[in-house]
C-alpha positions in Angstrom: 21.4 50.5 -46.2 24.5 51.8 -48.0 24.7 51.0 -51.7 28.1 49.3 -51.3 26.9 47.0 -48.6 25.2 43.7 -49.6 24.0 42.2 -46.3 21.9 43.9 -43.6 22.0 42.5 -40.1 20.7 43.4 -36.6 23.1 43.1 -33.7 21.5 42.8 -30.3 24.4 43.1 -27.8 24.6 45.0 -24.5 28.4 45.3 -24.5 28.8 48.6 -26.4 32.5 48.2 -27.1 32.1 44.8 -28.5 29.1 45.9 -30.6 31.1 48.8 -32.1 34.0 46.5 -32.9 31.7 44.0 -34.5 30.0 46.7 -36.6 33.3 48.2 -37.7 34.6 44.8 -38.9 31.4 43.8 -40.6 31.4 47.0 -42.5 34.8 46.0 -43.9 33.1 42.7 -45.0 30.3 44.7 -46.7 27.8 43.9 -44.0 25.7 46.7 -42.7 24.9 46.5 -39.0 22.1 48.1 -36.9 22.5 48.1 -33.1 20.2 47.4 -30.2 21.6 47.3 -26.7 18.8 45.5 -24.9 16.3 42.8 -25.8 13.3 45.1 -25.8 14.7 47.4 -28.5 16.1 44.4 -30.4 12.7 42.7 -30.5 11.1 45.9 -31.7 13.6 46.5 -34.5 13.5 42.8 -35.6 9.7 43.0 -35.9 9.7 46.3 -37.7 12.5 45.8 -40.2 13.6 43.1 -42.6 17.1 41.9 -41.9 19.1 39.2 -43.6 20.5 37.9 -40.3 19.9 38.7 -36.6 22.9 38.5 -34.2 21.5 37.9 -30.8 23.3 37.8 -27.5 21.9 35.4 -24.9 22.3 37.5 -21.8 20.5 40.9 -22.4 18.9 43.5 -20.2 15.1 43.9 -20.2 14.3 40.8 -22.3 16.9 37.9 -22.6 17.9 36.5 -25.9 16.0 33.2 -25.6 12.8 35.1 -25.1 13.5 37.5 -28.0 14.1 34.5 -30.3 11.0 32.7 -29.1 8.8 35.7 -29.6 10.2 36.2 -33.2 9.6 32.6 -34.1 6.1 32.6 -32.6 5.2 35.8 -34.7 6.3 34.1 -37.9 9.7 35.8 -38.4 11.9 33.5 -40.5 15.1 35.6 -40.4 18.1 33.4 -39.6 19.3 34.0 -36.0 22.9 33.6 -34.9 23.1 33.5 -31.1 26.3 34.8 -29.5 27.1 34.0 -25.9 29.9 33.3 -23.4 27.8 30.3 -22.1 29.0 27.2 -24.0 27.4 24.2 -22.2 25.4 21.7 -24.2 22.3 22.7 -22.1 22.7 26.4 -23.1 23.0 25.5 -26.8 20.1 23.1 -26.6 18.0 25.9 -25.0 18.9 28.2 -27.9 18.0 25.7 -30.6 14.8 24.8 -28.9 13.5 28.3 -29.2 14.5 28.7 -32.8 18.0 29.9 -33.2 19.8 28.7 -36.4 23.4 28.9 -35.3 25.5 29.4 -32.2 28.8 31.2 -31.7 30.7 31.2 -28.4 32.5 34.3 -27.2 35.3 35.2 -27.7 35.0 34.5 -31.4 37.1 35.4 -34.4 35.5 38.2 -36.4 36.3 36.4 -39.7 34.3 33.4 -38.5 31.4 35.6 -37.5 31.4 37.2 -41.0 31.6 33.8 -42.7 28.6 32.5 -40.7 26.6 35.6 -41.4 27.2 35.2 -45.1 26.2 31.6 -45.0 23.0 32.3 -43.1 22.0 35.3 -45.2 21.5 33.0 -48.2 18.5 31.3 -46.8 15.4 31.7 -44.7 15.3 30.1 -41.3 13.3 26.8 -40.9 12.6 27.6 -37.3 9.6 29.9 -37.8 6.5 28.5 -36.2 4.1 30.6 -38.2 4.2 30.9 -42.1 2.4 33.6 -43.9 1.6 34.4 -47.6 -0.7 37.3 -48.2 -3.8 36.6 -46.0 -2.9 32.9 -45.8 -1.5 31.8 -42.4 -0.2 28.4 -41.4 0.4 27.9 -37.7 2.8 25.1 -37.4 2.4 24.7 -33.7 -1.3 23.9 -34.0 -1.5 22.7 -37.6 -4.2 25.2 -38.3 -4.4 26.9 -41.7 -6.5 30.1 -42.2 -7.1 32.4 -45.1 -8.8 35.8 -44.5 -9.5 34.6 -41.0 -11.4 31.5 -42.2 -10.2 28.0 -41.1 -9.2 25.6 -43.9 -9.2 21.9 -43.4 -6.5 20.0 -45.3 -5.2 16.5 -45.5 -1.8 15.6 -44.1 -0.2 15.5 -47.5 -1.9 18.8 -48.4 -0.4 20.3 -45.3 3.1 19.0 -46.1 2.8 20.4 -49.6 1.6 23.8 -48.4 4.4 24.0 -45.8 7.0 23.2 -48.4 5.7 25.9 -50.8 5.4 28.5 -48.0 8.8 27.9 -46.6 10.3 28.3 -50.1 8.2 31.3 -51.0 8.7 33.3 -53.1 11.1 30.8 -54.6 10.1 28.1 -57.1 9.9 24.5 -55.9 10.7 21.8 -58.5 8.4 18.8 -59.1 11.3 16.5 -58.1 11.8 18.3 -54.7 8.0 18.2 -54.0 7.8 14.4 -54.8 10.8 13.7 -52.7 9.3 15.6 -49.8 5.8 14.1 -50.0 6.7 10.5 -50.9 10.3 10.0 -49.7 10.1 6.2 -49.6 8.6 5.4 -53.0 7.8 6.9 -56.3 4.2 8.3 -56.5 1.7 7.3 -59.2 1.9 9.7 -62.2 -1.2 11.7 -61.3 -0.7 11.9 -57.5 1.0 15.3 -57.6 -1.7 16.7 -59.8 -4.3 15.5 -57.4 -2.6 17.2 -54.5 -2.4 20.5 -56.3 -6.0 20.3 -57.4 -7.1 19.7 -53.8 -4.9 22.5 -52.5 -6.1 25.0 -55.0 -9.8 24.0 -54.3 -9.3 24.9 -50.7 -6.7 27.7 -50.8 -7.5 29.6 -54.0 -10.9 28.8 -55.4 -13.0 30.6 -52.8 -10.9 33.8 -53.0 -10.3 36.4 -55.7 -6.5 36.4 -55.3 -4.8 33.2 -56.5 -1.7 32.4 -54.5 -0.5 29.1 -56.0 1.3 29.4 -59.3 2.6 26.9 -61.9 5.9 28.0 -63.4 6.0 26.1 -66.7 9.2 24.1 -67.1 10.4 24.9 -63.6 7.9 23.9 -60.9 5.5 25.6 -58.5 5.4 28.6 -56.2 3.2 30.4 -53.7 3.2 34.2 -53.6 5.2 35.7 -50.8 
């Protein structure tokens, strides 16, 4: 990635003229763009490299955009995905959101709008990933199964909610207030409830293993290693 460019995206688009036009404009907006002209190559690049945003056309040769998006989410990729397509029916949009896209832009689109959406998406991880990972810890959201180093770990419902929040935010810090609002949205928890939850989580996630993943950041909150 060039030093003067601040955002790195993958564009999966089979229309070469459009892809070149998009890449040229995005460079002007300080957005570096890698190309893939079919779904197979796009999927391979997305799995191999780390991008801030993936621009994914719906209709692609070899593997269509819906399948690419679904495979990335199933593998745990949390890169935001912006789907671009000429198909603008509600059913088409629903299909895209159901497989894990984060945003939807109908062709023809204004280049400035595309850049604005990319910049907005690049500031966060996607919440659409169905598999969260942290070191050797894996949380399969489809099945609710948590494993570390290949060993299944049984957790309570609140433990699971806490772990999901920490893993989605990783490597960022999550404040005590945000955690309590997520775990107990309808009422204020007793003073030691949060301590109990972290104790239980550490007993299952960290105690049996040499590497400790859960950290207390004094004065700020908690985090789990990325």
